[in-house]
C-alpha positions in Angstrom: -72.2 -10.3 -15.0 -69.9 -10.0 -11.9 -68.9 -6.6 -10.5 -67.8 -4.9 -7.3 -70.2 -2.8 -5.2 -67.8 0.1 -5.6 -68.0 -0.3 -9.4 -71.8 -0.1 -9.2 -71.6 3.0 -7.0 -69.3 4.7 -9.6 -71.6 3.7 -12.5 -74.8 5.0 -10.9 -73.3 8.1 -9.2 -74.0 6.6 -5.8 -72.4 6.3 -2.4 -71.1 3.0 -1.1 -72.3 2.2 2.4 -70.6 -0.9 3.8 -68.2 -3.5 2.5 -67.0 -3.6 -1.1 -68.5 -7.0 -2.0 -68.5 -8.9 -5.2 -71.9 -9.0 -6.9 -73.2 -11.5 -9.5 -76.2 -10.1 -11.4 -79.2 -8.1 -10.2 -83.0 -8.4 -9.6 -85.8 -6.0 -8.7 -87.9 -8.9 -7.3 -87.2 -10.2 -3.8 -88.8 -13.5 -4.9 -86.2 -13.9 -7.6 -83.0 -13.3 -5.6 -80.0 -15.5 -6.4 -77.0 -15.9 -4.1 -74.6 -13.0 -4.4 -76.9 -10.7 -6.4 -77.7 -7.0 -6.2 -81.2 -6.1 -5.1 -82.8 -3.1 -6.8 -85.9 -1.9 -4.9 -88.2 0.1 -7.1 -91.2 2.2 -6.2 -94.4 1.2 -7.9 -97.7 0.1 -6.3 -95.5 -1.2 -3.5 -92.2 0.2 -2.4 -89.4 -2.3 -3.0 -87.5 -0.7 -0.1 -89.8 -2.6 2.2 -88.3 -5.9 0.9 -84.6 -5.2 1.3 -84.4 -7.3 4.4 -86.3 -10.2 2.6 -83.8 -9.9 -0.3 -80.8 -10.0 2.0 -82.2 -13.0 3.9 -82.7 -14.8 0.5 -79.0 -14.3 -0.5 -78.6 -10.8 -1.9 -75.3 -9.2 -0.7 -76.0 -5.6 -1.6 -78.8 -3.3 -2.5 -79.5 0.1 -4.0 -81.5 2.5 -1.8 -83.0 5.9 -2.1 -83.5 5.9 1.7 -79.9 6.2 2.9 -81.1 7.2 6.4 -82.8 3.8 6.7 -79.9 1.6 5.6 -79.8 -1.6 7.6 -77.5 -4.6 7.4 -75.5 -5.7 4.4 -73.9 -3.4 1.8 -76.0 -0.5 0.6 -75.5 1.9 -2.4 -77.2 5.2 -1.8 -78.7 6.8 -4.9 -81.2 9.6 -5.6 -83.6 7.3 -7.6 -83.3 3.5 -7.9 -85.0 3.3 -11.3 -82.6 5.9 -12.8 -79.7 4.1 -11.2 -80.8 0.7 -12.7 -80.8 2.3 -16.2 -77.3 3.7 -15.6 -76.1 0.3 -14.4 -77.5 -1.3 -17.5 -75.8 1.2 -19.7 -72.5 0.6 -17.9 -72.9 -3.1 -18.4 -73.4 -2.6 -22.1 -70.3 -0.5 -22.4 -68.3 -3.4 -21.1 -69.5 -5.7 -23.9 -68.0 -6.3 -27.3 -70.4 -8.9 -28.7 -73.1 -8.1 -31.3 -76.4 -7.0 -29.9 -79.7 -7.7 -31.6 -82.7 -5.5 -30.8 -86.2 -6.7 -31.6 -89.4 -4.6 -31.6 -92.8 -4.6 -33.3 -96.5 -4.5 -32.4 -96.9 -8.3 -32.5 -94.4 -11.2 -32.3 -91.6 -9.5 -30.4 -91.2 -12.2 -27.8 -91.7 -15.2 -30.1 -89.2 -13.7 -32.6 -86.7 -13.1 -29.7 -87.1 -16.7 -28.6 -86.6 -18.1 -32.1 -83.7 -15.7 -32.8 -81.9 -16.9 -29.6 -82.5 -20.5 -30.6 -81.0 -19.9 -34.1 -77.9 -18.0 -32.7 -77.3 -20.6 -30.0 -76.4 -23.1 -32.8 -73.0 -21.4 -33.1 -72.3 -20.1 -29.7 -73.6 -19.0 -26.3 -76.5 -16.5 -26.4 -78.0 -14.3 -23.7 -81.5 -13.0 -24.4 -84.3 -11.2 -22.5 -86.2 -13.6 -20.3 -89.9 -13.8 -20.9 -91.0 -10.2 -21.9 -88.3 -8.2 -20.2 -88.7 -5.4 -22.7 -89.1 -2.1 -20.8 -87.1 0.3 -18.8 -86.7 -2.3 -16.0 -86.4 -5.5 -18.1 -83.8 -4.2 -20.6 -81.2 -3.0 -18.1 -81.7 -6.1 -16.0 -81.1 -8.2 -19.1 -77.9 -6.3 -19.7 -76.7 -6.6 -16.1 -77.5 -10.3 -15.9 -75.6 -11.2 -19.1 -72.8 -13.7 -18.6 -69.3 -12.3 -19.1 -68.8 -13.5 -22.6 -71.9 -14.5 -24.6 -71.4 -14.7 -28.4 -74.5 -12.6 -29.0 -77.0 -10.7 -26.9 -80.7 -10.5 -27.9 -82.9 -7.7 -26.5 -86.6 -7.4 -26.8 -87.7 -3.8 -26.9 -91.2 -2.7 -26.1 -92.9 0.7 -26.0 -96.0 2.4 -24.6 -95.3 5.9 -25.9 -93.1 7.7 -28.4 -89.5 7.9 -27.3 -89.5 4.6 -25.4 -87.6 2.6 -28.1 -85.1 5.4 -28.4 -84.4 5.3 -24.7 -84.0 1.6 -24.6 -81.7 1.7 -27.7 -79.6 4.2 -25.8 -79.0 1.5 -23.2 -78.7 -1.5 -25.4 -77.0 0.0 -28.5 -78.1 -2.7 -31.0 -76.1 -3.6 -34.0 -78.9 -5.6 -35.7 -82.5 -4.3 -35.4 -85.7 -6.2 -36.2 -89.2 -4.7 -36.7 -91.6 -7.6 -36.8 -94.7 -5.6 -37.8 -96.8 -2.5 -37.0 -100.4 -2.8 -35.9 -103.1 -1.2 -33.8 -101.5 -1.9 -30.4 -101.2 0.7 -27.6 -103.1 3.1 -29.8 -105.1 4.2 -26.8 -101.8 5.7 -25.5 -100.0 6.6 -28.7 -103.1 7.8 -30.6 -102.6 6.2 -34.0 -101.0 3.4 -35.9 -98.8 6.1 -37.6 -97.5 7.0 -34.1 -96.8 3.3 -33.4 -94.9 3.1 -36.6 -92.8 6.1 -35.8 -92.0 4.7 -32.4 -90.9 1.3 -33.7 -88.8 3.2 -36.3 -86.7 4.7 -33.4 -84.8 1.4 -33.5 -83.6 2.2 -37.0 -82.3 5.6 -35.9 -80.1 3.8 -33.4 -78.4 1.3 -35.7 -74.8 1.9 -36.7 -73.8 2.3 -40.4 -72.2 -1.1 -40.3 -75.2 -2.8 -38.7 -78.3 -4.3 -40.3 -82.0 -3.6 -40.3 -84.3 -6.6 -40.6 -87.7 -5.4 -41.9 -91.0 -7.0 -42.7 -91.5 -6.4 -46.4 -95.2 -7.2 -46.3 -96.1 -4.3 -43.9 -96.0 -0.8 -45.6 -95.9 0.9 -42.2 -92.7 -0.9 -41.5 -91.1 -0.2 -44.8 -92.1 3.4 -44.5 -89.5 3.7 -41.7 -86.7 2.1 -43.7 -85.1 5.5 -44.8 -84.4 6.3 -41.2 -81.4 3.9 -41.1 -77.9 4.2 -42.6 -77.4 0.4 -42.0 -77.8 -2.4 -44.5 -81.4 -3.6 -44.9 -82.6 -7.2 -45.2 -86.3 -7.9 -45.7 -88.4 -10.9 -44.8 -91.9 -12.0 -45.6 -93.8 -13.1 -48.8 -92.3 -10.1 -50.6 -88.9 -10.2 -48.8 -85.5 -11.5 -49.5 -85.9 -14.1 -46.8 -89.2 -15.9 -47.5 -91.2 -19.1 -47.1 -92.8 -21.2 -49.8 -94.8 -24.5 -49.7 -96.1 -23.8 -46.2 -98.1 -26.6 -44.6 -99.4 -27.2 -41.0 -99.6 -30.5 -39.2 -102.2 -31.7 -36.7 -100.3 -30.0 -33.9 -100.3 -26.6 -35.6 -96.6 -26.8 -36.4 -95.7 -25.3 -39.8 -93.2 -26.6 -42.3 -91.9 -24.7 -45.3 -89.1 -24.1 -47.7 -86.9 -21.2 -46.5 -85.6 -19.2 -49.4 -82.9 -16.6 -49.0 -79.8 -15.0 -50.6 -77.8 -17.6 -48.8 -79.7 -20.5 -50.4 -82.7 -22.8 -49.6 -83.5 -25.3 -46.9 -86.5 -27.1 -45.5 -87.7 -25.9 -42.1 -90.1 -27.5 -39.6 -91.0 -25.2 -36.8 -91.1 -26.4 -33.2 -93.4 -23.5 -32.2 -97.1 -24.0 -33.2 -99.1 -21.6 -35.4 -98.8 -20.7 -39.0 -98.6 -17.1 -38.0 -95.2 -18.0 -36.5 -93.7 -18.4 -40.0 -93.0 -14.6 -40.3 -91.4 -14.6 -36.8 -89.2 -17.5 -37.9 -88.2 -15.7 -41.1 -87.2 -12.7 -39.1 -85.1 -14.9 -36.8 -83.6 -16.7 -39.8 -82.6 -13.3 -41.3 -80.8 -12.3 -38.1 -79.0 -15.7 -38.0 -77.9 -15.4 -41.6 -76.6 -11.9 -41.2 -74.6 -13.0 -38.2 -73.0 -15.9 -40.1 -75.1 -18.8 -38.8 -75.0 -21.5 -41.6 -78.2 -22.1 -43.4 -78.6 -25.7 -42.0 -78.0 -24.5 -38.5 -80.7 -21.8 -38.9 -83.2 -24.5 -39.8 -82.0 -26.6 -36.8 -82.4 -23.7 -34.4 -85.9 -23.0 -35.7 -87.0 -26.6 -35.2 -85.8 -26.6 -31.6 -87.1 -23.1 -30.6 -89.6 -23.1 -27.8 -91.7 -20.0 -26.9 -92.0 -18.1 -23.6 -94.9 -19.2 -21.4 -98.4 -18.2 -22.5 -97.7 -18.1 -26.2 -99.3 -20.7 -28.4 -98.7 -23.5 -25.9 -100.6 -26.4 -27.3 -101.5 -29.4 -25.1 -104.1 -32.1 -24.8 -105.7 -32.6 -21.4 -106.9 -35.8 -19.8 -110.3 -35.5 -21.4 -108.7 -35.4 -24.9 -109.4 -31.6 -25.3 -106.7 -29.7 -27.2 -106.0 -26.5 -25.1 -104.2 -23.6 -26.8 -102.8 -21.3 -24.2 -102.1 -17.9 -25.9 -103.2 -15.9 -22.9 -100.1 -13.7 -22.2 -101.3 -10.8 -24.4 -103.8 -9.8 -27.0 -104.5 -7.3 -29.7 -106.6 -7.6 -32.9 -103.8 -8.9 -35.0 -102.7 -11.6 -32.6 -106.2 -12.7 -31.7 -107.2 -13.1 -35.4 -104.0 -15.2 -35.9 -104.8 -17.4 -32.9 -108.4 -17.9 -34.1 -107.2 -19.0 -37.5 -104.7 -21.3 -35.9 -107.6 -22.8 -33.8 -109.7 -23.2 -36.9 -106.9 -25.1 -38.7 -106.9 -27.9 -36.1 -108.2 -31.3 -37.5 -111.9 -31.2 -38.1 -114.4 -33.1 -36.2 -114.8 -31.4 -32.8 -116.1 -28.2 -31.3 -113.9 -25.2 -31.3 -114.2 -22.7 -28.4 -112.4 -19.4 -27.9 -112.4 -18.0 -24.4 -111.5 -14.3 -24.8 -110.6 -11.5 -22.4 -110.0 -7.8 -22.9 -107.8 -6.5 -25.7 -106.3 -3.6 -23.7 -105.1 -0.1 -24.7 -106.9 0.2 -28.1 -108.4 3.6 -27.4 -111.3 4.7 -29.6 -110.9 1.7 -31.8 -111.6 -0.7 -28.9 -115.3 -1.4 -29.4 -115.1 -2.0 -33.1 -112.0 -4.2 -32.7 -113.6 -6.5 -30.2 -116.8 -6.8 -32.3 -114.7 -7.6 -35.4 -113.0 -10.4 -33.5 -116.3 -12.1 -32.7 -117.4 -11.7 -36.3 -114.3 -13.5 -37.6 -114.7 -16.2 -35.0 -118.2 -16.9 -36.1 -117.1 -17.0 -39.7 -114.6 -19.7 -38.7 -117.2 -21.7 -36.9 -115.7 -21.0 -33.5 -117.9 -20.6 -30.4 -117.0 -17.6 -28.2 -117.1 -17.2 -24.4 -115.9 -13.9 -23.0 -114.5 -13.1 -19.5 -114.6 -9.8 -17.7 -115.6 -7.5 -20.6 -118.8 -6.8 -22.5 -116.9 -5.2 -25.5 -117.3 -8.4 -27.6 -121.1 -8.0 -27.5 -121.4 -11.3 -25.7 -122.7 -11.6 -22.2 -119.4 -11.9 -20.2 -118.5 -14.4 -17.5 -117.4 -12.9 -14.2 -114.1 -14.6 -13.8 -111.9 -17.7 -14.1 -114.0 -19.7 -11.7 -117.3 -19.1 -13.6 -115.5 -19.8 -16.9 -114.3 -23.1 -15.6 -117.8 -24.1 -14.5 -119.3 -23.1 -17.8 -116.7 -25.0 -19.8 -117.1 -28.1 -17.6 -120.8 -28.0 -18.4 -120.1 -28.2 -22.1 -118.7 -31.7 -21.6 -115.9 -31.2 -24.1 -113.9 -34.3 -25.0 -111.8 -36.0 -27.6 -111.4 -33.9 -30.7 -112.7 -30.7 -29.2 -110.4 -27.6 -28.8 -110.2 -24.5 -26.7 -108.3 -21.3 -27.2 -107.6 -19.0 -24.3 -106.6 -15.5 -25.3 -106.6 -12.0 -23.7 -104.4 -9.2 -22.6 -102.3 -9.8 -19.5 -104.7 -7.6 -17.4 -107.5 -10.1 -18.2 -105.8 -12.7 -16.0 -106.7 -15.7 -18.2 -103.4 -17.5 -17.9 -104.7 -19.3 -14.8 -107.7 -20.4 -16.7 -105.6 -21.8 -19.5 -103.4 -23.7 -17.1 -106.4 -25.2 -15.2 -108.0 -26.3 -18.5 -104.7 -28.0 -19.6 -104.5 -29.8 -16.3 -108.1 -31.0 -16.3 
């Protein structure tokens, strides 16, 4: 989105310091600067103000600053707090938009559903969606500010770590269509209970307009318990939903095929994204597409072409013939169980190995949840290695280097398979990438 520095200053209640330049988009990361953009320095473990000069050298033409006394070259916009200013700028960007906005939340499957939804909607017009997992108080306003001038639809992923987070993000994005993928034991260490997680996800339904639509997982009671919070039309998906799948089969590359059934008719679907557990995500995406008038055949086409963000069920075969499943971006009990079942459904004949890292933020349920994962893995005939945590009851490996050495010593080859899965803090993406490149 293009805007003048003076317009930014007005939107964020700031003071323009320097020339009134034309800006094109924004970033908070000096490594992701694009020519003509606005740089937004944020204070976290490191102070982004220290990188203003780097951002200007890389092509940014203006920046926000809470240190007006230290303004250097270029155009500055002085504000009291750059994080608050970023939210205000995102809200201003949303007010300038007239296209439908889709908001997607849920304990599991948000990013994959967002990716599939964007692919479905792109069959009938330009779509702008949250990159990767830009789903928090930084990512959502950046997604809004970086939207092109006239996409046909905007798709926002909405995440939460505590009650009130979804409500705040909806205040920025103002979704017309809202999706709740599921409710599960995720972030219970912060929120306290699954019931609190459900209430938080339900904040999306509070925000929908009366002429909007809530897309809800009919198979999850905790989701459906929130349904009364919306005035909007409701459309359900899942085995017990209005948009459902029958005759599901999975090929040797973990790609699911099924018959999509809906109030709009039936059509055959073959997913491009691997994993049978992706079927529910696909149904949610299909429901959004159908609500927004994407023809049924185009919905199927979009689902077949959809690719997922990095670190989510990326299946490849390395030079030794080992199938590597990189699902290392995040982990919770529900997603780990699904990934284990996907691994077990690969063609028989070889060893199956799961390399698991910490499932974070589970609170008091953490120990039992990790032990249950190992029990399920063993029931499925999957060997388990763990990295960096003893919660699984298995002697852990110290890090990526040691894990690579141990796996190399197993002499895996043609027909064998390895799943790499853990929360982002476990740092296993590098391991998955190295295994795939072996």
